[in-house]
C-alpha positions as CSV (number, residue, x, y, z in Angstrom):
1,X,-13.3,-1.7,-9.5
2,X,-9.5,-1.6,-9.1
3,X,-7.5,-4.5,-7.9
4,X,-4.1,-5.1,-6.3
5,X,-1.3,-7.5,-7.2
6,X,0.5,-9.2,-4.3
7,X,4.1,-10.3,-4.8
8,X,6.0,-12.5,-2.4
9,X,9.4,-11.3,-1.2
10,X,12.4,-13.5,-0.1
11,X,11.2,-13.1,3.5
12,X,8.5,-15.4,4.7
13,X,5.1,-13.6,5.1
14,X,6.4,-10.2,3.7
15,X,4.6,-8.9,0.7
16,X,4.8,-6.2,-1.9
17,X,1.4,-4.8,-2.9
18,X,1.1,-3.1,-6.3
19,X,-2.2,-1.3,-7.1
20,X,-3.9,-1.1,-10.4
21,X,-3.8,2.6,-11.2
22,X,-6.4,4.2,-13.6
23,X,-5.0,7.3,-15.2
24,X,-6.4,9.9,-17.6
25,X,-6.0,13.6,-18.3
26,X,-7.7,14.5,-15.0
27,X,-5.3,12.5,-12.8
28,X,-5.5,9.0,-11.4
29,X,-7.5,6.7,-9.1
30,X,-6.5,3.5,-7.3
31,X,-7.7,1.4,-4.5
32,X,-5.0,1.7,-1.8
33,X,-6.2,-1.1,0.4
34,X,-9.0,-3.7,0.5
35,X,-9.0,-5.9,3.6
36,X,-11.0,-8.7,2.0
37,X,-8.7,-8.9,-1.1
38,X,-5.6,-8.6,1.0
39,X,-6.6,-11.5,3.3
40,X,-7.7,-13.6,0.3
41,X,-4.4,-13.1,-1.5
42,X,-2.0,-13.4,1.4
43,X,-3.8,-15.5,4.1
44,X,-2.7,-12.8,6.5
45,X,-4.9,-10.7,8.9
46,X,-5.6,-7.4,7.1
47,X,-7.4,-5.6,10.0
48,X,-5.6,-2.4,10.9
49,X,-6.4,-0.2,13.9
50,X,-3.9,2.7,13.7
51,X,-2.6,4.9,10.9
52,X,0.6,7.0,11.3
53,X,2.3,9.5,9.1
54,X,5.8,10.9,9.3
55,X,7.6,13.5,7.3
56,X,11.4,13.4,7.0
57,X,14.2,15.1,5.1
58,X,17.0,13.5,3.0
59,X,19.3,11.2,4.9
60,X,16.9,10.5,7.8
61,X,17.0,6.8,8.8
62,X,14.2,5.6,11.1
63,X,14.8,2.1,12.4
64,X,15.2,-0.7,13.1
65,X,12.0,-0.7,15.3
66,X,9.4,-3.2,16.4
67,X,6.8,-3.8,19.1
68,X,7.3,-6.9,21.2
69,X,4.9,-9.4,22.9
70,X,1.2,-8.7,23.1
71,X,1.8,-5.3,21.5
72,X,3.5,-6.7,18.4
73,X,2.5,-4.9,15.2
74,X,2.2,-5.8,11.6
75,X,2.6,-2.8,9.3
76,X,1.5,-1.9,5.8
77,X,3.7,1.0,4.7
78,X,3.9,3.3,1.7
79,X,5.5,6.5,0.6
80,X,3.0,9.3,-0.2
81,X,5.5,11.9,-1.2
82,X,9.2,11.5,-2.2
83,X,11.3,8.3,-2.1
84,X,12.4,5.9,0.7
85,X,14.3,2.7,0.9
86,X,12.2,0.5,3.2
87,X,13.7,-2.5,5.1
88,X,12.2,-5.4,7.0
89,X,14.3,-7.9,9.1
90,X,12.9,-11.2,10.1
91,X,13.4,-11.5,13.9
92,X,11.2,-14.6,14.4
93,X,13.6,-17.2,15.7
94,X,11.5,-20.1,14.4
95,X,11.3,-18.7,10.9
96,X,13.2,-20.1,7.9
97,X,14.2,-16.5,7.0
98,X,15.3,-15.5,10.6
99,X,18.1,-12.9,10.5
100,X,17.5,-12.1,6.8
101,X,16.6,-8.6,5.5
102,X,14.8,-7.4,2.4
103,X,14.4,-3.8,1.1
104,X,12.2,-2.1,-1.4
105,X,12.1,1.4,-2.9
106,X,8.8,3.0,-2.1
107,X,7.9,6.2,-4.0
108,X,4.9,8.4,-4.5
109,X,5.1,7.5,-8.2
110,X,5.3,3.7,-7.9
111,X,2.5,3.6,-5.2
112,X,3.9,0.3,-4.0
113,X,3.0,-0.8,-0.4
114,X,5.1,-3.2,1.7
115,X,3.5,-5.5,4.2
116,X,5.7,-6.2,7.3
117,X,4.2,-8.8,9.6
118,X,4.5,-9.1,13.4
119,X,7.9,-10.2,14.6
120,X,9.9,-8.1,12.1
121,X,12.2,-5.2,12.6
122,X,11.4,-2.3,10.3
123,X,13.0,0.9,9.1
124,X,13.5,3.2,6.2
125,X,16.0,5.7,4.8
126,X,14.9,8.9,3.0
127,X,16.4,9.1,-0.5
128,X,14.6,12.3,-1.7
129,X,14.7,15.9,-0.5
130,X,11.7,15.1,1.8
131,X,9.4,12.1,2.1
132,X,6.0,11.6,3.7
133,X,5.6,8.0,4.9
134,X,2.4,6.2,5.9
135,X,2.1,3.2,8.3
136,X,-1.0,1.2,8.8
137,X,-0.6,-0.9,12.1
138,X,-2.7,-3.8,13.2
139,X,-2.1,-3.2,16.9
140,X,-1.8,0.0,19.1
141,X,1.6,1.4,20.0
142,X,2.9,0.7,23.5
143,X,6.1,2.5,24.6
144,X,7.0,-0.3,27.1
145,X,7.0,-2.9,24.3
146,X,9.5,-1.1,22.1
147,X,12.4,-3.2,20.7
148,X,14.9,-2.7,18.0
149,X,18.2,-3.5,16.4
150,X,21.1,-1.1,15.6
151,X,20.6,0.3,12.1
152,X,24.2,-0.4,11.1
153,X,24.6,-3.8,12.7
154,X,27.5,-5.6,11.0
155,X,25.9,-9.0,11.2
156,X,22.8,-7.9,9.3
157,X,24.9,-5.6,6.9
158,X,21.9,-3.7,5.5
159,X,22.6,-1.4,2.5
160,X,20.4,1.6,3.3
161,X,21.2,3.2,-0.1
162,X,22.8,6.2,1.6
163,X,26.4,7.2,2.3
164,X,26.9,6.6,6.0
165,X,28.1,10.3,6.3
166,X,24.6,11.4,5.2
167,X,22.6,9.4,7.7
168,X,20.6,11.3,10.3
169,X,19.0,9.4,13.1
170,X,17.5,9.9,16.6
171,X,19.3,9.5,19.9
172,X,17.2,6.3,20.5
173,X,18.4,4.8,17.2
174,X,22.1,5.5,18.0
175,X,21.9,3.2,21.0
176,X,19.7,0.3,19.8
177,X,21.2,-3.1,20.7
178,X,22.9,-5.3,18.1
179,X,21.2,-8.2,16.4
180,X,23.3,-10.6,18.6
181,X,21.9,-8.9,21.7
182,X,18.4,-9.9,20.7
183,X,16.2,-7.0,21.9
184,X,13.3,-8.6,20.1
């Protein structure tokens, strides 16, 4: 059976997951997720209760979002079609990597997944004509628990891999608080 490789990132408790892909002239097969292997390799809870899919066009930036308190969510994200630049920001004040961000390119071709634990802000920018993005969440969404940080916060200084003039975002994301305002 297939296996996954787990790579640590510069952010504490964030992981990149690379599947073993079996290809032949008929196509490919890989195990996208295995809860037992994930927990064994990371020591993190791998039980997910909600799957979400979004489709976006080039330049769309979704983020930085999180769920606070009892409704905090860990996410396992991947790109099923196209290419995105996915970003996590450590918002856990007691963490050694608090206030740091890390980004990784997720594509349909590389099949990489990115694990973003609870207490992190999360967002992505679409680098291809369109992208289909998948999120596995370990807690249910709760509108009253939404938090976030402004996508272009100068203290975080995230490089979204897009010219600022190409960025498209929601009204909600235009008015997110800054990192210093701590809406997390």
